[in-house]
N, C-alpha and C positions, 0 to 999 in steps of 0.2 A: 109359499116360501121361495126365496131367491137363492141361487147358487152364487158362491163367491170363491174365486181361486186365490189362495194366499200362499206365498212361498216363505218358508222358515228355514233358518240354518238347520242342518240335520240334528245337531245336538239339542236344539230347542224343541224340535219336533218330537224327538225321543222322550224328552222330559215331559212335555205336555201329554203325550200319549200315555206314558206311564202313570202320571197323576190322574188322568181321566179314568183309566182302568182301575186304579186304586180306589177311586171314589165311586165307581160303578156307573160312570157316565160314558156315553159314546164320545168320540172326538168332537163331533159336531155340537153335541149338547154342551160339552165343556167349554168350547170356544164361544158359543153363543152366550152362555152364562157369563163368561169372563168379559165379553164385549159389553153386555148389559150392565154389569157391575161397574165397569169403567165409565160408561156413559152416565149412569146414575151419580157417580161420584163427581164428575165434571159438572153435571147439571146442578147438583147441590151446591157446589162451590160458586157457580154463577149466581144462583139464587141468593146465597148468603152475601155475596158481594153487592148485589142490587139492593138487598134489604139494608145492609150497612151504609150504603151511599145515601139512603133516605133517612137515616137516623140523625138525631140532633143531640149534640152534647148536653144541652140544657135538660132534655128529657131524661138522659142517662143520669145526670147529677140528681134530678128530682127523684128518680127511682131509687138511687142509692141512699138518698137522705131518708127515705121511708123505711129502710131496713134498720132495725135496732142494732146498736153496737153491743156486742158481747163476745166473750172469749169462745172459741170453738169447742164443741163437745170433745171429750177425750178421744173418741173414735175418729174424729176428723183432724186430729193433730198429726203433723209430719213426724216421723221417727227422728230421734236425735242421734 
Protein backbone atom coordinates (compact mmCIF):
# COMPACT_ATOMS: atom_id res chain seq x y z
CA UNK A 1 0.00 0.00 0.00
CA UNK A 2 1.10 3.55 -0.63
CA UNK A 3 0.46 6.57 1.54
CA UNK A 4 -1.07 9.72 0.12
CA UNK A 5 -1.49 13.02 1.89
CA UNK A 6 -4.66 14.84 0.90
CA UNK A 7 -5.90 18.13 2.29
CA UNK A 8 -9.62 18.76 2.59
CA UNK A 9 -11.55 21.74 3.87
CA UNK A 10 -12.40 21.13 7.54
CA UNK A 11 -16.15 20.86 6.88
CA UNK A 12 -15.64 18.23 4.16
CA UNK A 13 -13.26 16.28 6.39
CA UNK A 14 -15.83 16.25 9.20
CA UNK A 15 -18.58 15.10 6.84
CA UNK A 16 -16.46 12.31 5.34
CA UNK A 17 -15.34 11.16 8.77
CA UNK A 18 -18.94 11.11 10.06
CA UNK A 19 -20.17 9.13 7.04
CA UNK A 20 -17.30 6.66 7.32
CA UNK A 21 -18.08 6.07 10.99
CA UNK A 22 -21.80 5.77 10.25
CA UNK A 23 -21.09 3.10 7.63
CA UNK A 24 -18.58 1.28 9.83
CA UNK A 25 -15.52 2.10 7.71
CA UNK A 26 -12.20 3.60 8.65
CA UNK A 27 -11.48 6.92 7.00
CA UNK A 28 -8.86 5.22 4.80
CA UNK A 29 -11.31 2.51 3.72
CA UNK A 30 -14.00 5.06 2.95
CA UNK A 31 -11.73 7.24 0.83
CA UNK A 32 -10.17 4.27 -0.99
CA UNK A 33 -13.65 2.95 -1.82
CA UNK A 34 -14.83 6.38 -2.96
CA UNK A 35 -11.77 6.75 -5.22
CA UNK A 36 -12.29 3.24 -6.66
CA UNK A 37 -15.98 3.95 -7.36
CA UNK A 38 -15.13 7.23 -9.13
CA UNK A 39 -12.41 5.53 -11.16
CA UNK A 40 -14.81 2.74 -12.18
CA UNK A 41 -17.44 5.27 -13.26
CA UNK A 42 -14.96 7.20 -15.40
CA UNK A 43 -13.53 4.03 -16.93
CA UNK A 44 -17.05 2.82 -17.74
CA UNK A 45 -17.85 6.13 -19.41
CA UNK A 46 -14.66 5.90 -21.49
CA UNK A 47 -15.52 2.32 -22.46
CA UNK A 48 -19.06 3.27 -23.52
CA UNK A 49 -17.75 6.19 -25.58
CA UNK A 50 -15.24 3.92 -27.36
CA UNK A 51 -17.95 1.36 -28.06
CA UNK A 52 -20.36 4.03 -29.31
CA UNK A 53 -17.70 5.43 -31.64
CA UNK A 54 -17.40 2.01 -33.26
CA UNK A 55 -21.14 1.62 -33.73
CA UNK A 56 -22.79 1.97 -37.11
CA UNK A 57 -26.18 3.57 -37.59
CA UNK A 58 -27.12 0.90 -40.16
CA UNK A 59 -26.51 -1.85 -37.58
CA UNK A 60 -28.70 0.01 -35.09
CA UNK A 61 -31.49 0.39 -37.64
CA UNK A 62 -31.27 -3.31 -38.56
CA UNK A 63 -31.48 -4.26 -34.88
CA UNK A 64 -34.52 -2.04 -34.32
CA UNK A 65 -36.23 -3.43 -37.42
CA UNK A 66 -36.02 -6.92 -35.89
CA UNK A 67 -37.99 -5.84 -32.81
CA UNK A 68 -41.71 -6.42 -33.26
CA UNK A 69 -43.88 -3.33 -32.95
CA UNK A 70 -46.46 -3.64 -30.20
CA UNK A 71 -47.91 -1.57 -27.44
CA UNK A 72 -46.00 -1.72 -24.13
CA UNK A 73 -47.27 -3.93 -21.34
CA UNK A 74 -49.42 -2.11 -18.82
CA UNK A 75 -46.60 -2.31 -16.23
CA UNK A 76 -44.22 -0.56 -18.67
CA UNK A 77 -46.46 2.42 -19.35
CA UNK A 78 -45.69 5.85 -17.94
CA UNK A 79 -48.25 7.17 -15.48
CA UNK A 80 -50.55 9.78 -16.91
